C-alpha positions in Angstrom: 0.0 0.0 0.0 1.3 3.5 -0.9 0.2 6.8 0.4 0.7 10.4 -0.9 0.3 13.2 1.5 -0.2 16.5 -0.3 -0.5 20.0 1.2 -2.6 22.6 -0.7 -4.5 19.7 -2.4 -7.9 21.4 -2.8 -7.0 23.2 -6.1 -4.3 23.9 -8.6 -1.2 21.8 -8.8 -2.0 20.0 -5.6 -5.5 18.9 -6.7 -4.2 17.7 -10.1 -1.4 15.7 -8.5 -3.8 14.1 -6.1 -6.2 13.1 -8.9 -3.4 11.6 -10.9 -1.9 9.7 -8.0 -5.3 8.3 -7.1 -5.8 7.2 -10.7 -2.7 5.0 -10.1 -4.3 3.5 -7.0 -2.3 5.5 -4.5 -4.1 6.5 -1.3 -4.2 10.3 -0.9 -4.2 12.4 2.2 -5.2 15.9 1.5 -4.3 18.9 3.6 -6.0 22.2 2.8 -8.2 24.9 4.2 -11.2 23.6 2.3 -11.9 20.1 1.1 -12.3 19.3 -2.6 -15.5 17.4 -3.4 -14.0 16.3 -6.7 -11.2 14.5 -5.0 -13.7 12.5 -3.0 -15.3 11.4 -6.3 -12.0 10.7 -7.9 -11.1 8.4 -5.0 -14.3 6.5 -5.5 -13.7 6.2 -9.3 -10.1 5.0 -8.7 -10.9 2.7 -5.8 -8.3 4.6 -3.8 -8.5 5.7 -0.2 -8.9 9.4 0.4 -8.7 11.4 3.6 -8.8 15.1 4.2 -7.3 17.1 7.1 -7.8 20.8 7.7 -4.7 22.5 9.1 -3.6 26.1 9.5 0.0 25.9 8.2 0.8 29.2 9.9 0.5 27.5 13.3 3.5 25.5 14.3 1.4 23.8 17.0 -1.3 22.7 14.5 1.2 21.5 12.0 2.9 19.3 14.6 -0.4 18.0 15.9 -2.1 17.3 12.5 1.0 15.8 10.8 1.8 13.6 13.8 -1.7 12.2 13.4 -1.3 11.7 9.7 2.1 10.1 10.1 0.7 7.6 12.7 -1.7 6.3 10.1 0.4 6.3 6.9 3.6 4.9 8.4 1.7 2.1 10.1 0.1 0.8 6.9 2.3 1.9 4.0 5.2 0.4 2.1 6.1 3.8 0.6 5.0 7.3 1.5 5.1 10.3 -0.9 5.0 13.8 0.6 4.4 16.8 -1.6 4.9 20.1 0.1 2.8 22.1 -2.4 1.0 24.7 -0.3 2.3 28.2 -0.9 1.5 31.9 -0.9 2.9 34.8 -3.0 1.8 37.7 -0.8 3.1 40.2 0.1 3.8 41.5 -3.3 5.4 44.9 -2.4 8.7 46.6 -2.3 10.9 46.4 0.8 9.9 49.2 3.1 6.3 48.8 2.2 5.8 45.2 3.3 2.9 44.3 5.6 4.5 42.6 8.7 1.7 40.1 9.2 2.0 38.9 5.6 5.7 38.5 5.9 5.2 36.1 8.8 2.4 34.2 7.0 4.6 33.8 3.9 7.6 32.5 5.9 5.4 30.1 7.9 3.6 28.6 4.9 6.3 28.6 2.3 9.3 27.7 4.5 8.6 26.7 8.2 5.8 24.3 7.5 7.6 22.3 4.8 10.7 22.0 7.0 8.6 20.9 10.0 6.6 18.4 8.0 9.7 17.0 6.1 11.6 16.7 9.4 8.7 14.8 11.0 8.2 12.4 8.1 11.9 11.6 7.8 11.9 10.7 11.5 8.9 8.5 11.1 10.2 6.9 7.9 13.5 6.0 9.6 11.8 4.5 12.6 9.4 2.5 10.5 12.0 1.4 8.0 9.8 2.7 5.2 11.0 5.0 2.4 9.6 8.5 2.2 9.9 10.4 -1.1 9.5 14.2 -0.4 9.0 16.8 -3.1 9.1 20.4 -2.0 7.5 22.7 -4.6 9.8 25.6 -5.3 10.0 28.3 -7.9 12.3 29.9 -10.4 12.0 32.9 -8.2 14.3 31.1 -5.8 17.2 31.7 -8.2 16.9 35.4 -9.0 15.7 38.6 -7.4 12.3 39.8 -8.7 11.1 43.3 -7.8 8.2 43.1 -5.4 8.8 39.5 -4.5 11.5 39.8 -1.9 9.8 37.5 0.6 8.6 34.9 -1.9 12.1 34.8 -3.5 13.7 34.4 -0.1 11.5 31.6 1.2 11.8 29.6 -2.0 15.5 30.0 -2.0 15.6 28.8 1.6 13.4 25.8 0.6 16.0 24.9 -2.1 18.9 25.1 0.3 17.0 23.0 2.9 16.3 20.4 0.1 19.9 20.3 -1.1 21.2 20.0 2.5 18.7 17.4 3.6 19.4 15.4 0.4 23.1 15.5 1.1 22.5 14.3 4.7 20.3 11.4 3.5 22.9 10.3 1.0 25.7 10.3 3.6 23.5 8.4 6.0 22.7 5.7 3.4 19.0 6.5 3.9 16.3 4.8 1.8 14.3 8.1 1.8 14.8 10.9 -0.7 14.0 14.7 -0.8 13.9 16.8 -3.9 12.5 20.1 -5.0 10.3 20.7 -8.0 10.0 24.0 -9.9 6.7 24.0 -11.8 7.2 27.0 -14.0 4.3 29.3 -14.7 0.8 27.7 -14.4 -2.7 28.9 -14.8 -3.6 29.0 -11.1 -5.1 31.3 -8.5 -1.6 32.4 -7.6 -1.2 33.7 -11.1 -4.4 35.6 -10.7 -3.1 37.2 -7.5 0.1 38.2 -9.4 -1.8 39.8 -12.2 -3.9 41.9 -9.8 -0.8 43.6 -8.5 0.0 47.2 -9.1 3.0 48.2 -11.3 4.4 50.1 -8.3 4.4 47.0 -6.2 5.5 44.6 -9.0 7.3 46.1 -12.1 6.8 43.0 -14.2 3.0 42.7 -13.8 2.4 43.5 -17.5 4.4 40.5 -18.6 2.4 38.2 -16.3 -0.9 39.6 -17.7 0.4 38.9 -21.1 1.2 35.2 -20.2 -2.6 34.8 -19.5 -3.7 36.7 -22.5 -1.5 34.8 -25.0 -2.3 31.4 -23.5 1.3 30.9 -22.3 0.4 29.4 -18.9 0.7 25.6 -18.5 -2.3 23.8 -17.1 -2.0 22.3 -13.6 -2.8 18.9 -15.1 0.2 19.1 -17.4 2.6 20.1 -14.7 1.1 17.6 -12.2 1.7 14.9 -14.8 5.4 15.8 -14.8 5.6 15.9 -11.0 3.9 12.5 -10.5 6.1 10.9 -13.1 9.2 12.4 -11.5 8.5 11.2 -7.9 7.7 7.7 -9.1 11.1 7.5 -10.9 13.4 5.2 -9.0 16.4 7.2 -10.3 15.6 10.3 -8.3 18.7 12.2 -7.2 18.7 13.2 -3.5 18.7 17.0 -3.0 18.3 17.9 -6.7 16.2 20.8 -7.8 14.2 19.5 -10.8 12.7 22.0 -13.2 9.6 21.2 -15.3 11.2 22.7 -18.4 14.0 20.1 -18.1 11.7 17.1 -17.8 
């Protein structure tokens, strides 16, 4: 029996990945603010087990409590556990000196602190159970270059990449059966893109380019990107700590 635990699974990339994994008979655990009714139906169609948990990823206490509960179930019954740390936020989109403090904290908690806490917990449980965990942290091209108005998003995604590379190195040196990678999905037609397009030019100088991506149909569908992600994590030749980019797959 295999499980896939996916944060932000109610829509976008997370929902598409969950649907595709269930179609392969993999049991899915969804973590999101709101449950997706379509995932429930997909589970019925695929004959896969589906469970939803609500969790406020900005709360360290909730993350520890909810994911300990999830880990107790999946590592008891599974032969392999996939973890996709997909949940993320782009806000605040604003220049330094104009950033909203509460949004800074929320971004850091959701984009960086939660994936580290969850990955740490799952690696502990996987080692104790003798079961491999395959962890994919969803990152961004923004991790590799500064983008005006995205200082916090760029920073948290860069930190996710460094955590991934370091954890991957440690797992290799320890001879672990678990692996951790990062996945950069490129630009997709998601709610995050809609948020970006609604920015002002003062806050985000490149907003016109992102509006043009939508107008010209240049955005990939979440289903297409999820297909690449699912194929990637199921590949036995995964390299620990590697940052995989959808454009290279």
